[in-house]
Residue frames as a rotation matrix with the C-alpha (Angstrom) as fourth column:
MET 1
0.500 0.281 0.819 -4.62
0.525 0.654 -0.545 -3.46
-0.689 0.702 0.180 -7.66
ALA 2
-0.530 -0.777 -0.339 -2.21
0.161 -0.486 0.859 -2.61
-0.832 0.401 0.383 -10.45
LYS 3
0.147 0.593 -0.791 -3.32
-0.751 -0.454 -0.480 -1.18
-0.644 0.665 0.379 -13.81
THR 4
0.746 0.302 0.594 -3.92
0.098 0.832 -0.546 -3.52
-0.659 0.466 0.591 -16.55
SER 5
0.899 -0.435 -0.049 -1.47
-0.162 -0.225 -0.961 -1.85
0.407 0.872 -0.272 -18.80
VAL 6
0.145 -0.872 0.468 1.27
-0.981 -0.188 -0.045 -2.20
0.127 -0.453 -0.882 -16.26
ILE 7
0.248 0.088 0.965 0.51
-0.397 0.917 0.019 -5.92
-0.883 -0.388 0.263 -15.76
ALA 8
0.943 0.166 0.289 0.56
0.197 0.421 -0.885 -6.44
-0.269 0.892 0.365 -19.53
ARG 9
0.652 -0.758 -0.022 3.91
-0.581 -0.481 -0.657 -4.64
0.487 0.441 -0.754 -19.82
ALA 10
-0.001 -0.644 0.765 5.40
-0.937 0.268 0.224 -6.95
-0.350 -0.716 -0.604 -17.12
ARG 11
0.586 0.307 0.750 4.25
-0.104 0.946 -0.306 -10.00
-0.803 0.102 0.587 -19.01
LYS 12
0.934 -0.234 -0.269 6.13
-0.298 -0.103 -0.949 -9.08
0.195 0.967 -0.166 -22.10
LYS 13
0.585 -0.804 -0.108 9.71
0.802 0.555 0.219 -10.58
-0.116 -0.214 0.970 -22.48
PRO 14
0.803 -0.265 -0.534 12.21
-0.057 -0.925 0.375 -7.88
-0.593 -0.271 -0.758 -21.61
LYS 15
0.811 -0.522 -0.266 15.15
-0.374 -0.112 -0.921 -6.95
0.451 0.846 -0.286 -23.82
TYR 16
-0.379 -0.924 0.055 17.49
-0.542 0.174 -0.822 -7.74
0.750 -0.342 -0.566 -20.96
SER 17
-0.116 0.315 -0.942 17.03
0.507 0.834 0.216 -10.56
0.854 -0.453 -0.256 -18.25
SER 18
-0.811 -0.273 -0.517 17.70
0.580 -0.270 -0.768 -8.09
0.070 -0.923 0.377 -15.44
ARG 19
-0.879 0.459 0.133 14.62
-0.442 -0.886 0.140 -6.18
0.182 0.064 0.981 -16.28
ILE 20
-0.475 0.664 -0.578 12.29
0.307 0.740 0.598 -8.90
0.825 0.107 -0.556 -15.37
VAL 21
-0.629 0.410 0.661 9.41
-0.754 -0.530 -0.388 -7.59
0.191 -0.742 0.642 -13.04
ARG 22
-0.780 0.354 -0.516 7.81
0.361 0.928 0.092 -10.34
0.512 -0.114 -0.852 -11.08
ARG 23
-0.637 0.606 0.476 4.28
-0.703 -0.711 -0.034 -9.58
0.318 -0.357 0.879 -10.05
CYS 24
-0.570 0.611 0.550 1.39
-0.291 0.476 -0.830 -11.18
-0.768 -0.633 -0.094 -7.86
PHE 25
-0.929 0.354 0.111 -0.75
0.270 0.439 0.857 -13.34
0.254 0.826 -0.503 -10.15
ARG 26
-0.132 0.959 -0.250 -3.90
0.986 0.101 -0.131 -12.23
-0.100 -0.264 -0.959 -8.20
CYS 27
0.658 0.492 -0.570 -3.51
0.542 -0.835 -0.094 -8.49
-0.522 -0.247 -0.816 -7.82
GLY 28
0.658 -0.419 0.626 -0.41
0.556 -0.290 -0.779 -7.50
0.507 0.861 0.042 -9.86
ARG 29
0.954 -0.268 0.137 1.47
-0.290 -0.696 0.657 -6.07
-0.081 -0.666 -0.741 -7.01
LYS 30
0.554 -0.797 -0.241 5.34
0.002 0.290 -0.957 -5.97
0.833 0.529 0.162 -7.42
ARG 31
-0.304 -0.759 0.576 6.53
-0.622 -0.300 -0.723 -5.22
0.721 -0.578 -0.381 -4.07
GLY 32
-0.214 0.231 0.949 6.50
-0.873 0.391 -0.292 -7.78
-0.439 -0.891 0.118 -1.26
TYR 33
0.487 0.370 -0.791 6.59
-0.788 0.577 -0.215 -10.57
0.377 0.728 0.572 -3.83
MET 34
0.068 -0.421 0.904 7.29
-0.624 0.690 0.368 -14.19
-0.779 -0.589 -0.216 -2.72
ARG 35
-0.318 -0.171 -0.932 8.67
-0.925 0.270 0.267 -16.34
0.206 0.948 -0.244 -5.51
ASP 36
-0.980 -0.049 0.194 7.91
-0.101 0.958 -0.267 -19.59
-0.173 -0.282 -0.944 -3.72
PHE 37
-0.381 0.916 0.125 4.17
0.549 0.332 -0.767 -18.85
-0.744 -0.223 -0.630 -3.94
ASN 38
-0.686 -0.038 0.726 4.14
0.700 -0.306 0.646 -16.51
0.198 0.951 0.236 -6.95
MET 39
0.447 0.833 0.325 2.12
0.579 -0.547 0.605 -13.84
0.682 -0.082 -0.727 -4.99
CYS 40
-0.267 -0.461 0.846 2.64
-0.267 -0.808 -0.525 -10.77
0.926 -0.367 0.093 -2.78
ARG 41
-0.927 -0.367 -0.080 2.57
0.011 0.187 -0.982 -10.76
0.376 -0.911 -0.170 0.85
ILE 42
-0.617 0.763 0.192 -0.87
-0.717 -0.444 -0.537 -9.42
-0.325 -0.469 0.822 1.34
CYS 43
0.321 0.685 -0.654 -2.58
-0.830 0.536 0.154 -12.15
0.456 0.494 0.741 -0.93
PHE 44
-0.416 -0.507 -0.755 -0.46
-0.093 0.850 -0.519 -14.74
0.904 -0.146 -0.401 0.78
ARG 45
-0.982 0.018 0.186 -1.60
-0.187 -0.077 -0.979 -13.73
-0.003 -0.997 0.079 4.16
GLU 46
-0.180 0.981 -0.074 -5.27
-0.971 -0.189 -0.143 -13.67
-0.154 0.046 0.987 3.00
LEU 47
0.211 0.250 -0.945 -4.99
-0.648 0.759 0.057 -17.16
0.732 0.601 0.322 1.50
ALA 48
-0.573 -0.603 -0.555 -3.03
0.039 0.656 -0.754 -18.68
0.818 -0.454 -0.352 4.24
GLY 49
-0.849 0.321 0.420 -5.46
-0.509 -0.287 -0.811 -17.43
-0.140 -0.903 0.407 6.80
LYS 50
0.217 0.939 -0.267 -8.34
-0.976 0.200 -0.090 -19.14
-0.031 0.280 0.960 4.90
GLY 51
0.031 -0.292 0.956 -6.28
-0.365 0.887 0.283 -22.30
-0.930 -0.358 -0.079 4.72
GLU 52
0.897 0.429 -0.107 -6.19
-0.211 0.202 -0.956 -22.29
-0.389 0.880 0.271 0.90
ILE 53
0.294 -0.844 -0.449 -2.41
-0.815 0.024 -0.579 -22.77
0.499 0.536 -0.680 0.49
PRO 54
0.901 0.169 -0.400 -1.45
0.022 0.902 0.432 -26.35
0.434 -0.398 0.808 1.15
GLY 55
0.204 -0.849 -0.488 1.20
0.814 0.424 -0.396 -26.93
0.543 -0.316 0.778 3.70
VAL 56
-0.696 -0.356 0.624 0.87
0.102 -0.909 -0.405 -23.40
0.711 -0.218 0.669 5.14
LYS 57
0.405 0.872 -0.274 -0.85
0.658 -0.070 0.750 -22.67
0.635 -0.484 -0.602 8.50
LYS 58
0.534 -0.078 0.842 -0.77
-0.371 -0.916 0.151 -19.81
0.759 -0.393 -0.518 11.01
ALA 59
-0.427 -0.762 -0.487 1.89
0.189 0.451 -0.872 -20.11
0.884 -0.464 -0.048 13.64
SER 60
0.583 0.494 0.645 0.93
-0.481 -0.430 0.764 -20.32
0.655 -0.756 -0.013 17.31
TRP 61
-0.106 -0.707 -0.699 3.29
0.463 0.587 -0.664 -21.00
0.880 -0.394 0.266 20.15
């Protein structure tokens, strides 16, 4: 879980567009971020395992 101050800093509009930091909306993590789902890989795995993300299911072959 990221600190509240770090999350707040990431929400501010940066001076340059290349400084945008995308963070997970649930935990604030910036590494392992997936743009399609707006969350990090860890939160994605949790929610996908519970079946809470529409159109996503665990692969089995």
